[in-house]
N, C-alpha and C positions, 0 to 999 in steps of 0.2 A: 504494500500500500504506500503510495507516494505521500510525502509530507510537503506542506507549503512552507517556503522560506519566509521568515519574517523580514520585513524591510523597514528600516527606521524611517520616521517621517521626514520627507524631503529627499531621501536618497534615490527615489525613483527618478526625480528630475536630474540629479547629479549623474546617474548612470546613463540616462538618455543623452545628456549633454556630452558625456564622455564618448559615446558612440558617434554622435554627430561630429565631434571634434576629430575623430579618426577618419570619418568620411571626407571631411573637408580639409584634412591634413594639417590641423592645428598642432596635434601632438604626434605626428608621424604614423599615419595609418598604414595598414598592410597593403601591399601592392604598389605599383608604380602610378605616377600621375596619369600617364596615357591610359592605363587600364581603368582608372576611375573615371576619366573623361568619357570613355566609351560606355560605361555602365549608367552614368547619371548625367542628365542635362540640368536638372533642378532637384534640389533636396528641400522638401517641405517639412517644417517642424510644426506639428499640430499638438500643442501642449500648453502648459501654463505660460501665459504671457506676462512677464513682469520685468522689472529692472534687474533683479537678481539673475534671471536667465541670461540677459545680455551681458552682465558682468562675468558670468561663468564662461560664456562663449569666448570672451576676450581675455580671460585670465591667463592663458598660456602665452599670449603675445605680450601681455603686461609683465609676466615673469621673465620672458626673454629680455625685455627692455631693462628691467632692474638688474639682471645678471650682466648686461652689457655696460650700463652706466654707473652702477652703484660702486664698483671698486674705486673709481677715481674720486667719488665724493667721500667715501668712508675713509680712505687713506689720508685725507687732508685733516682729519680731526684726531685728537688724542684718544678719545673714548672709542672711536672707530678702530684705530690701530690696536687698542687693547682688547676689545670684544670681538673683533672680526674673525680671528682664527677659530674660536669656539663656535661662533654663529655659522661660519662657513661649513665646518665639519658637520654640524647638526643638519644644516640645509641639504648638503650633498647626500648625507646618509639617508635622509627622508625621501629624496628624489630618486635615489639609486634603486632600480628594480632588482638588482642582483643581491641586495642586502649585504654587500661587501663595503664596509666603511673603513678599510685600512688605508691610511694615507701615507704611512711610512716616512714621516717627517717632511712631507712636501711643503713647498712654500705656498703662501696665500694665492699668488698669481696662478700657480699650477692648479690649485683647488678651484679657483674661479673658472679656469678653462674646462675642468671636468664638469662643473655645474652647467656651463654653457653648452657643452657637448651633449649632456643628458637631455636638455630642453630642445635641442635641434632635431 
């Protein structure tokens, strides 16, 4: 007998946005761009229409923007230089799908590159 999986409130929207993001290649969908162009002319999202939905769709691009520009801003402040290594390791460990967070004494610049590569 099958059991129904419980879904936390609001998670259905998050999962749908994740699937849409893969289709429109926000977070690196499966398959090449040419393959997706042949399958879909238009993708229609028929679901909850709210500001939060639009924010979630754009969240990956915003994350890429922060990864690109934040290092320059953070390294100009004392607190940024102090807190940056710990924050970076935490961020990359949470983004990394391999669950491998061994940085082996890498510099902050190298960790920023790893974070940028994960989001591409």
